[in-house]
Residue, then its C-alpha position, 0 to 999 in steps of 0.5 A: m701626631k703629624l709633623k709638617l714639613k716646610r717646602g724646599g726643606a731637606a728630607p730627614g735622613k738625606g744628605g741634601g735636597k734640591g737647594d744644594k744643586p746650584q753649587a756644582p757649576a761654581s766649583k766646575a768654573a773654579a776648577g777650569a779657570g787654571p792658575a793665573v799668568p804671572a806678570t813677569s811672563l806677560r812682560a816677557i811675551a810683550l818683549g818678545v813680540a816687540l823684538v820680533a816686530l822691531a827685527a821685521i821693521a829693521g829688515a824692511a827698512a834696510a831693504g828699502y834703504l838699499q833699494v832706494r840707494h841703488a836707484l839713486q846711484a844709478r840715476e846719479h851715474e846717468a847724470a854724471q855721464a851727461a855732465a861729463r859729455l857736456f864738459a867734454g864738448r865745451v873743451a872740444d869747442l876750443v879745437t873743433g872751431v880751429a879745425r873747421t877753419m883749417a879745413l876751409v883754408a886747406k881747400d884754397p887752390a891758391l894755397a895748394r899751388l903755392m905749396e907745389e911751387g916749393d918756395e920756402k920764403a913764400r910759404r913762411a910769408r903766407a903762414s904769417e898772413l894766415g895767423f889772423l884766422f886763428p886768434g890766440n895761436v902761438r904758431v902757424l906753419l905751412l909744412p912740406p910733405g914728407l917732413t922728417e926733420t925737426d926745426e929749432t928756428v921756429s917758436p916754439p921749436l918743431g920737435f919730433a912729436c910735431v913731425d910724427l903728427v905730420r906723418q900721421a896726417e899723411t897716412s890717414d884719411r882724416p886729420p889726426p886728433a889734437e894733442v899736447h906737446v912738451f907739456g910742463t915746459p915753457n914751449q908747451h902747446v897744442d898742435l893741430v895738423h890738416p893736409i893740403l891737397s893738390p888742386s886735383g885732390r889726388r895727392i898731398v902737397g903740404h900741411l897746415l899746422v896750427s899751435l894753441p896755448v895750453g893755458a887756453v885749455q886749462a882756463r876752459v877747464r877751470e870755467l866748468p861748473v863742477q859744483g863740488g865735484r872734480v874734473e881732470l883732462r888727461q892725455l896718454a903720453g909714453g904709456r902714462a896718463l898726463t893730467i893737462a888741466s883740472a878743476g874742483a876739490q877732491a881727486p876723482g876716485t874709481g867711480a869717476v866717469v870717463v868720456p873722450v873729448p871729440g877731435t883730441r887725444w884727451r879724456l875727461h875724468y869727472a867725479p860728481p859731488p858725493v851726495l849719498a857717500g856722506p853721513g846724511a843718508w845713514a842719518v835718515y836710515w838710523g832715524s827711521m830705525g829709531a822711529a820704528a823702535v819707538l813704535a814697536i815699544v809703544a805697541a808692546a806696552f799697549g799689548l801688555r796693558r790689554a793682557r793685564a786688563a783681561 
């Protein structure tokens, strides 16, 4: 009796047939998959990525902020220099105009002849007549050469500082710079001196001295458009800085711009309004840092979500 075998069946006495072979790839795939990554590890990786990204963004933001700040400070310094020179020019206008008029008067041959004659009464009368050429003056004097003595009969008195200024005019090729004398007293004033040459121009026959009120200089400084900054007009006197006039709120610090005032012994100190020194710049910086932190956290959360989905 013959037995009929079904197709695809296993042969008797064998451990399996062709139907058992498809199971082998499944076991290999299961073995190669490895253990699943815990969710806590994914969170740690995402947090590390976020911190690294945040540190990189913070470093870039800080470097950019410092670079921009340095550029702005350089630009502000240039602007402060230009403003200080402009302010110094406005103050100098008070004395340079007077100095030009004095130079024209000193060239008058008639005045030179009068000084050569040595008539003190005529000299004082002529000085009084010249007063109208210098509006707002407090004193106009015609002085002889070689002056060495003070004079208490004039107002304000002719002190040692004035005598020294006249001496400088005789020993220099150009008139001495204007300077403030007896500051802080009722007799305070600004003195300008110009030598008077002989008609031949070979020797000094006298000096023209014009005194201006210190109040005029102080008023001019107060008119300067400092706009939240600070300006001070100083003159070195006896080894120390004498503040003649000032305007503005805060005192000028070490970063103040210092420029000379043409035609004078004065220096103008200008401190511009603090633009970058306030909290505004730091607010912008920390605001940028906050935005960068939010972006880093969002990026890390998005990466974590993608990792879980995979």
